[in-house]
VOROKE-949524 format. One record per residue (C-alpha): residue number from 1; residue in one letter; x, y, z. Coordinates in nm, 3 decimals, padded with zeros to 5 digits. Layout:
BEGIN
ATOM    k  r        X        Y        Z
ATOM  NUM  A        X        Y        Z
...
This chain:
BEGIN
ATOM    k  r        X        Y        Z
ATOM    1  X   04.751   02.190  -08.317
ATOM    2  X   04.522   02.089  -08.456
ATOM    3  X   04.189   02.309  -08.379
ATOM    4  X   03.784   02.227  -08.505
ATOM    5  X   03.517   02.543  -08.457
ATOM    6  X   03.169   02.337  -08.258
ATOM    7  X   02.889   02.384  -08.528
ATOM    8  X   02.658   02.423  -08.209
ATOM    9  X   02.826   02.688  -07.987
ATOM   10  X   03.074   02.868  -08.239
ATOM   11  X   03.345   02.807  -08.058
ATOM   12  X   03.746   02.668  -08.126
ATOM   13  X   03.825   02.378  -07.928
ATOM   14  X   04.152   02.162  -07.992
ATOM   15  X   04.043   01.868  -08.245
ATOM   16  X   04.139   01.509  -08.046
ATOM   17  X   04.045   01.666  -07.669
ATOM   18  X   03.763   01.892  -07.698
ATOM   19  X   03.517   01.682  -07.968
ATOM   20  X   03.386   01.311  -07.993
ATOM   21  X   03.531   01.059  -08.280
ATOM   22  X   03.246   00.955  -08.487
ATOM   23  X   03.332   00.750  -08.743
ATOM   24  X   03.059   00.799  -09.005
ATOM   25  X   03.215   01.142  -09.058
ATOM   26  X   03.449   01.201  -09.331
ATOM   27  X   03.685   01.424  -09.052
ATOM   28  X   03.675   01.109  -08.807
ATOM   29  X   03.511   01.340  -08.593
ATOM   30  X   03.198   01.483  -08.458
ATOM   31  X   03.164   01.790  -08.597
ATOM   32  X   03.002   01.945  -08.225
ATOM   33  X   03.212   01.987  -07.871
ATOM   34  X   03.139   01.756  -07.604
ATOM   35  X   02.987   01.980  -07.384
ATOM   36  X   02.684   02.087  -07.626
ATOM   37  X   02.661   01.720  -07.723
ATOM   38  X   02.609   01.623  -07.348
ATOM   39  X   02.383   01.946  -07.311
ATOM   40  X   02.106   01.784  -07.630
ATOM   41  X   02.136   01.457  -07.527
ATOM   42  X   02.063   01.570  -07.128
ATOM   43  X   01.750   01.804  -07.265
ATOM   44  X   01.580   01.508  -07.490
ATOM   45  X   01.620   01.259  -07.205
ATOM   46  X   01.415   01.538  -06.995
ATOM   47  X   01.164   01.620  -07.238
ATOM   48  X   01.151   01.190  -07.325
ATOM   49  X   01.118   01.116  -06.931
ATOM   50  X   00.875   01.362  -06.888
ATOM   51  X   00.659   01.241  -07.136
ATOM   52  X   00.740   00.872  -07.075
ATOM   53  X   00.571   00.972  -06.731
ATOM   54  X   00.321   01.103  -06.881
ATOM   55  X   00.235   00.795  -07.024
ATOM   56  X   00.258   00.608  -06.766
ATOM   57  X   00.020   00.758  -06.573
ATOM   58  X  -00.241   00.776  -06.806
ATOM   59  X  -00.251   00.407  -06.861
ATOM   60  X  -00.258   00.398  -06.447
ATOM   61  X  -00.547   00.576  -06.421
ATOM   62  X  -00.743   00.392  -06.714
ATOM   63  X  -00.651   00.071  -06.538
ATOM   64  X  -00.727   00.181  -06.257
ATOM   65  X  -01.090   00.327  -06.368
ATOM   66  X  -01.137   00.043  -06.548
ATOM   67  X  -01.089  -00.176  -06.228
ATOM   68  X  -01.343   00.042  -06.010
ATOM   69  X  -01.559   00.053  -06.319
ATOM   70  X  -01.521  -00.349  -06.307
ATOM   71  X  -01.574  -00.372  -05.907
ATOM   72  X  -01.884  -00.130  -05.887
ATOM   73  X  -02.059  -00.366  -06.159
ATOM   74  X  -01.962  -00.705  -05.938
ATOM   75  X  -02.139  -00.730  -05.579
ATOM   76  X  -01.884  -00.691  -05.254
ATOM   77  X  -01.749  -00.990  -05.138
ATOM   78  X  -01.870  -01.156  -04.789
ATOM   79  X  -01.620  -01.385  -04.732
ATOM   80  X  -01.244  -01.389  -04.723
ATOM   81  X  -00.986  -01.673  -04.747
ATOM   82  X  -00.680  -01.598  -04.444
ATOM   83  X  -00.342  -01.572  -04.588
ATOM   84  X  -00.213  -01.733  -04.292
ATOM   85  X  -00.393  -02.068  -04.215
ATOM   86  X  -00.588  -02.047  -04.516
ATOM   87  X  -00.948  -02.087  -04.367
ATOM   88  X  -01.229  -01.884  -04.540
ATOM   89  X  -01.463  -01.679  -04.260
ATOM   90  X  -01.671  -01.338  -04.299
ATOM   91  X  -01.563  -01.033  -04.465
ATOM   92  X  -01.658  -00.865  -04.143
ATOM   93  X  -01.599  -00.923  -03.750
ATOM   94  X  -01.325  -01.175  -03.836
ATOM   95  X  -01.102  -00.911  -04.006
ATOM   96  X  -00.898  -00.678  -03.831
ATOM   97  X  -00.930  -00.281  -03.985
ATOM   98  X  -00.675  -00.110  -04.183
ATOM   99  X  -00.589   00.170  -04.310
ATOM  100  X  -00.481   00.045  -04.639
ATOM  101  X  -00.714  -00.178  -04.893
ATOM  102  X  -00.997  -00.106  -05.043
ATOM  103  X  -01.205  -00.305  -04.817
ATOM  104  X  -01.025  -00.145  -04.481
ATOM  105  X  -01.025  -00.523  -04.365
ATOM  106  X  -00.653  -00.706  -04.279
ATOM  107  X  -00.566  -01.041  -04.512
ATOM  108  X  -00.530  -01.213  -04.146
ATOM  109  X  -00.770  -01.335  -03.927
ATOM  110  X  -00.831  -01.201  -03.576
ATOM  111  X  -00.726  -01.538  -03.426
ATOM  112  X  -00.365  -01.541  -03.690
ATOM  113  X  -00.341  -01.200  -03.537
ATOM  114  X  -00.340  -01.261  -03.166
ATOM  115  X  -00.131  -01.592  -03.240
ATOM  116  X   00.161  -01.424  -03.388
ATOM  117  X   00.086  -01.090  -03.166
ATOM  118  X   00.095  -01.365  -02.843
ATOM  119  X   00.397  -01.532  -02.996
ATOM  120  X   00.584  -01.169  -03.059
ATOM  121  X   00.503  -01.018  -02.718
ATOM  122  X   00.622  -01.373  -02.542
ATOM  123  X   00.946  -01.364  -02.737
ATOM  124  X   01.010  -01.010  -02.655
ATOM  125  X   00.832  -00.961  -02.319
ATOM  126  X   01.148  -01.014  -02.130
ATOM  127  X   01.385  -00.841  -02.341
ATOM  128  X   01.109  -00.540  -02.339
ATOM  129  X   01.139  -00.546  -01.957
ATOM  130  X   01.468  -00.625  -01.930
ATOM  131  X   01.484  -00.273  -02.112
ATOM  132  X   01.249  -00.102  -01.930
ATOM  133  X   01.360  -00.168  -01.543
ATOM  134  X   01.729  -00.042  -01.718
ATOM  135  X   01.549   00.283  -01.826
ATOM  136  X   01.374   00.288  -01.511
ATOM  137  X   01.678   00.268  -01.274
ATOM  138  X   01.853   00.511  -01.479
ATOM  139  X   01.600   00.809  -01.482
ATOM  140  X   01.614   00.711  -01.066
ATOM  141  X   01.965   00.762  -01.039
ATOM  142  X   01.952   01.084  -01.243
ATOM  143  X   01.672   01.226  -01.027
ATOM  144  X   01.880   01.151  -00.719
ATOM  145  X   02.225   01.243  -00.877
ATOM  146  X   02.012   01.584  -00.904
ATOM  147  X   01.859   01.581  -00.603
ATOM  148  X   02.178   01.509  -00.431
ATOM  149  X   02.296   01.806  -00.594
ATOM  150  X   02.009   02.026  -00.495
ATOM  151  X   02.054   02.158  -00.168
ATOM  152  X   01.781   02.163   00.074
ATOM  153  X   01.553   02.429   00.197
ATOM  154  X   01.510   02.566   00.521
ATOM  155  X   01.131   02.590   00.521
ATOM  156  X   00.855   02.529   00.240
ATOM  157  X   00.493   02.596   00.135
ATOM  158  X   00.220   02.392   00.208
ATOM  159  X   00.053   02.288  -00.084
ATOM  160  X  -00.321   02.266   00.090
ATOM  161  X  -00.306   02.593   00.261
ATOM  162  X  -00.029   02.737   00.127
ATOM  163  X   00.132   02.894   00.389
ATOM  164  X   00.501   02.855   00.454
ATOM  165  X   00.659   02.656   00.776
ATOM  166  X   00.983   02.589   00.897
ATOM  167  X   01.076   02.209   00.732
ATOM  168  X   01.128   01.978   01.019
ATOM  169  X   00.916   01.688   01.141
ATOM  170  X   00.711   01.917   01.423
ATOM  171  X   00.498   02.083   01.087
ATOM  172  X   00.522   01.858   00.807
ATOM  173  X   00.461   01.438   00.843
ATOM  174  X   00.725   01.180   00.758
ATOM  175  X   00.725   01.083   00.350
ATOM  176  X   00.989   00.876   00.301
ATOM  177  X   00.991   00.891  -00.101
ATOM  178  X   01.066   01.262  -00.136
ATOM  179  X   01.431   01.344  -00.081
ATOM  180  X   01.375   01.560   00.257
ATOM  181  X   01.248   01.266   00.428
ATOM  182  X   00.880   01.565   00.464
ATOM  183  X   00.555   01.536   00.306
ATOM  184  X   00.440   01.848   00.108
ATOM  185  X   00.094   01.908   00.305
ATOM  186  X   00.159   02.022   00.656
ATOM  187  X  -00.015   01.860   01.025
ATOM  188  X  -00.257   02.105   01.009
ATOM  189  X  -00.427   01.994   00.668
ATOM  190  X  -00.319   01.621   00.686
ATOM  191  X  -00.577   01.598   00.991
ATOM  192  X  -00.846   01.806   00.878
ATOM  193  X  -00.785   01.625   00.515
ATOM  194  X  -00.825   01.276   00.722
ATOM  195  X  -01.120   01.438   00.958
ATOM  196  X  -01.308   01.491   00.656
ATOM  197  X  -01.264   01.198   00.533
ATOM  198  X  -01.362   01.018   00.817
ATOM  199  X  -01.683   01.174   00.822
ATOM  200  X  -01.798   01.154   00.480
ATOM  201  X  -01.716   00.767   00.457
ATOM  202  X  -01.778   00.732   00.887
ATOM  203  X  -02.075   00.429   00.800
ATOM  204  X  -01.842   00.287   00.590
ATOM  205  X  -01.533   00.308   00.812
ATOM  206  X  -01.712   00.157   01.108
ATOM  207  X  -01.869  -00.127   00.914
ATOM  208  X  -01.556  -00.251   00.763
ATOM  209  X  -01.353  -00.228   01.128
ATOM  210  X  -01.666  -00.390   01.272
ATOM  211  X  -01.580  -00.706   01.028
ATOM  212  X  -01.257  -00.672   01.050
ATOM  213  X  -01.248  -00.711   01.383
ATOM  214  X  -01.515  -00.962   01.472
ATOM  215  X  -01.289  -01.154   01.266
ATOM  216  X  -00.917  -01.084   01.417
ATOM  217  X  -01.127  -01.111   01.700
ATOM  218  X  -00.868  -01.315   01.932
ATOM  219  X  -00.561  -01.149   01.741
ATOM  220  X  -00.620  -00.827   01.811
ATOM  221  X  -00.687  -00.939   02.166
ATOM  222  X  -00.350  -01.094   02.260
ATOM  223  X  -00.152  -00.756   01.997
ATOM  224  X  -00.374  -00.561   02.292
ATOM  225  X  -00.250  -00.660   02.569
ATOM  226  X   00.104  -00.724   02.488
ATOM  227  X   00.104  -00.346   02.411
ATOM  228  X  -00.062  -00.273   02.702
ATOM  229  X   00.238  -00.517   02.916
ATOM  230  X   00.482  -00.309   02.736
ATOM  231  X   00.375   00.006   02.755
ATOM  232  X   00.191   00.019   03.113
ATOM  233  X   00.385   00.349   03.276
ATOM  234  X   00.345   00.544   02.976
ATOM  235  X  -00.067   00.430   02.899
ATOM  236  X  -00.137   00.509   03.262
ATOM  237  X   00.038   00.865   03.244
ATOM  238  X  -00.161   00.943   02.929
ATOM  239  X  -00.481   00.831   03.071
ATOM  240  X  -00.419   01.054   03.387
ATOM  241  X  -00.295   01.340   03.237
ATOM  242  X  -00.666   01.325   02.988
ATOM  243  X  -00.854   01.250   03.264
ATOM  244  X  -00.724   01.544   03.468
ATOM  245  X  -00.734   01.790   03.155
ATOM  246  X  -01.092   01.677   03.065
ATOM  247  X  -01.242   01.598   03.458
ATOM  248  X  -01.600   01.687   03.436
ATOM  249  X  -01.656   01.580   03.082
ATOM  250  X  -01.514   01.180   03.189
ATOM  251  X  -01.720   01.213   03.498
ATOM  252  X  -02.010   01.242   03.317
ATOM  253  X  -01.941   01.029   03.028
ATOM  254  X  -01.933   00.763   03.316
ATOM  255  X  -02.263   00.840   03.488
ATOM  256  X  -02.405   00.826   03.175
ATOM  257  X  -02.220   00.549   02.987
ATOM  258  X  -02.301   00.346   03.397
ATOM  259  X  -02.690   00.462   03.408
ATOM  260  X  -02.751   00.339   03.062
ATOM  261  X  -02.557  -00.017   03.065
ATOM  262  X  -02.664  -00.102   03.470
ATOM  263  X  -02.816  -00.452   03.428
ATOM  264  X  -02.462  -00.520   03.213
ATOM  265  X  -02.216  -00.400   03.491
ATOM  266  X  -02.436  -00.631   03.693
ATOM  267  X  -02.400  -00.942   03.492
ATOM  268  X  -02.007  -00.903   03.479
ATOM  269  X  -01.935  -00.831   03.910
ATOM  270  X  -02.164  -01.100   03.921
ATOM  271  X  -01.950  -01.385   03.682
ATOM  272  X  -01.632  -01.191   03.822
ATOM  273  X  -01.700  -01.280   04.160
ATOM  274  X  -01.825  -01.613   04.095
ATOM  275  X  -01.509  -01.680   03.872
ATOM  276  X  -01.241  -01.459   04.159
ATOM  277  X  -01.369  -01.594   04.504
ATOM  278  X  -00.999  -01.562   04.658
ATOM  279  X  -01.023  -01.204   04.472
ATOM  280  X  -01.373  -01.098   04.592
ATOM  281  X  -01.245  -01.158   04.976
ATOM  282  X  -00.895  -01.009   04.883
ATOM  283  X  -01.046  -00.707   04.802
ATOM  284  X  -01.359  -00.731   05.123
ATOM  285  X  -01.071  -00.762   05.329
ATOM  286  X  -00.844  -00.434   05.238
ATOM  287  X  -01.190  -00.246   05.234
ATOM  288  X  -01.246  -00.340   05.598
ATOM  289  X  -00.901  -00.226   05.646
ATOM  290  X  -00.913   00.067   05.527
ATOM  291  X  -01.222   00.172   05.738
ATOM  292  X  -01.076   00.099   06.050
ATOM  293  X  -00.783   00.338   05.902
ATOM  294  X  -00.582   00.025   05.959
ATOM  295  X  -00.237  -00.052   05.754
ATOM  296  X  -00.252  -00.218   05.415
ATOM  297  X   00.106  -00.388   05.265
ATOM  298  X   00.024  -00.454   04.937
ATOM  299  X   00.167  -00.788   04.807
ATOM  300  X   00.162  -01.008   04.461
ATOM  301  X  -00.162  -01.245   04.464
ATOM  302  X   00.067  -01.563   04.367
ATOM  303  X   00.276  -01.504   04.672
ATOM  304  X  -00.084  -01.543   04.870
ATOM  305  X  -00.109  -01.900   04.698
ATOM  306  X   00.176  -02.004   04.754
ATOM  307  X   00.183  -01.938   05.173
ATOM  308  X  -00.155  -02.165   05.094
ATOM  309  X   00.090  -02.468   04.935
ATOM  310  X   00.338  -02.346   05.285
ATOM  311  X   00.060  -02.444   05.522
ATOM  312  X  -00.062  -02.772   05.297
ATOM  313  X  -00.406  -02.616   05.254
ATOM  314  X  -00.472  -02.666   05.677
ATOM  315  X  -00.652  -02.462   05.889
ATOM  316  X  -00.334  -02.290   06.130
ATOM  317  X  -00.531  -02.382   06.456
ATOM  318  X  -00.696  -02.718   06.412
ATOM  319  X  -00.513  -02.884   06.118
ATOM  320  X  -00.851  -02.934   05.981
ATOM  321  X  -00.938  -02.832   05.572
ATOM  322  X  -00.892  -02.498   05.558
ATOM  323  X  -01.175  -02.254   05.365
ATOM  324  X  -01.110  -01.899   05.455
ATOM  325  X  -00.772  -01.625   05.536
ATOM  326  X  -00.745  -01.558   05.879
ATOM  327  X  -00.572  -01.229   06.029
ATOM  328  X  -00.317  -01.400   06.300
ATOM  329  X  -00.355  -01.011   06.462
ATOM  330  X  -00.729  -00.924   06.430
ATOM  331  X  -00.779  -00.572   06.249
ATOM  332  X  -01.005  -00.458   06.521
ATOM  333  X  -00.705  -00.442   06.744
ATOM  334  X  -00.470  -00.295   06.493
ATOM  335  X  -00.322  -00.583   06.303
ATOM  336  X  -00.180  -00.499   05.975
ATOM  337  X  -00.345  -00.663   05.659
ATOM  338  X  -00.040  -00.807   05.492
ATOM  339  X   00.078  -01.114   05.382
ATOM  340  X   00.301  -01.175   05.784
ATOM  341  X  -00.051  -01.146   05.874
ATOM  342  X  -00.247  -01.364   05.725
ATOM  343  X  -00.321  -01.763   05.742
ATOM  344  X  -00.572  -02.008   05.613
ATOM  345  X  -00.815  -02.179   05.871
ATOM  346  X  -01.118  -02.275   05.838
ATOM  347  X  -01.503  -02.123   05.908
ATOM  348  X  -01.522  -02.326   06.270
ATOM  349  X  -01.186  -02.187   06.432
ATOM  350  X  -01.191  -01.854   06.218
ATOM  351  X  -01.526  -01.754   06.430
ATOM  352  X  -01.432  -01.870   06.745
ATOM  353  X  -01.107  -01.691   06.737
ATOM  354  X  -01.310  -01.366   06.629
ATOM  355  X  -01.081  -01.111   06.784
ATOM  356  X  -00.867  -01.264   07.038
ATOM  357  X  -00.511  -01.061   07.110
ATOM  358  X  -00.315  -01.170   07.224
ATOM  359  X  -00.303  -01.543   07.148
ATOM  360  X  -00.200  -01.630   07.514
ATOM  361  X  -00.162  -02.061   07.553
ATOM  362  X  -00.452  -02.074   07.767
ATOM  363  X  -00.661  -01.935   07.427
ATOM  364  X  -00.457  -02.166   07.206
ATOM  365  X  -00.594  -02.435   07.448
ATOM  366  X  -00.913  -02.359   07.419
ATOM  367  X  -00.923  -02.318   07.061
ATOM  368  X  -00.746  -02.687   07.019
ATOM  369  X  -01.005  -02.858   07.250
ATOM  370  X  -01.294  -02.707   07.078
ATOM  371  X  -01.208  -02.800   06.756
ATOM  372  X  -01.114  -03.116   06.851
């Protein structure tokens, strides 16, 4: 095998494999090996590259300085043509400020930018909302899974008074948003917070309540009436307990309220007596029976109306039009105040009968003859 010594590195290498072929040489091969030629070319390329970069940078610097000098010599532009709509507009409030560029203003006017944003938003809004909803649902599922994996504590520290209390509804109000179903603030702190807020906003609260009550008076009346009928026994027991626990306070309160509103009470009483004459007479009869210490058997007022219709509104003695109720067995003779002892009668027969008892045939004949 023919070998050749490289004139650059001085290493003997095979003449056919380790050397470049070159026609200008009489031997037909390069006098330097492949490695030396490559190193020489790479070194020259780096030198030429650095020189070329330096020349380019210098040329760019000169151009930039020339443009800046030219721009400094010219007055600043006052208008610009929008590249989107092609309209010329003042180079001030009609353009968006941006980071790049010498004027630091966008090449599109505000109207074009807003139109583009609206179109982009309209196209991508549904997709954005869908992705946001999916991400929210995924986060919610992850939180629910983490909470479900954690055991519920048996106690909790109130975040206001910092007192540890059992985790139950007796000590903490309900909160559906939390996994345990109870709030982070105990009952005492919650009541105190509500009281402080009410005292700080009492005037506004009263004003809003008054306006709402005036605007929804009919609805509130019907609601309270239905609620009272549904919970009559519970409300009566609750009011009785409150009264018994603070008897002196409520007595004094009612006395003072009556003393301050006597005329109002009198007007209400007169209006009630005029609108409920039958109930007023029934109350008087009951009062008379109580004064005589007689037996009173309660009954529904609607039954009294049915009995009036049963007699046709006629006096049970003479058959004339009745305008009052008569105790068949007078209260003065220890008669009961009950539905069975009441009959409709006219005032003349009721006055003649008075307290006669027992009603013998002679007395009935006298009453009938006198009425005729």
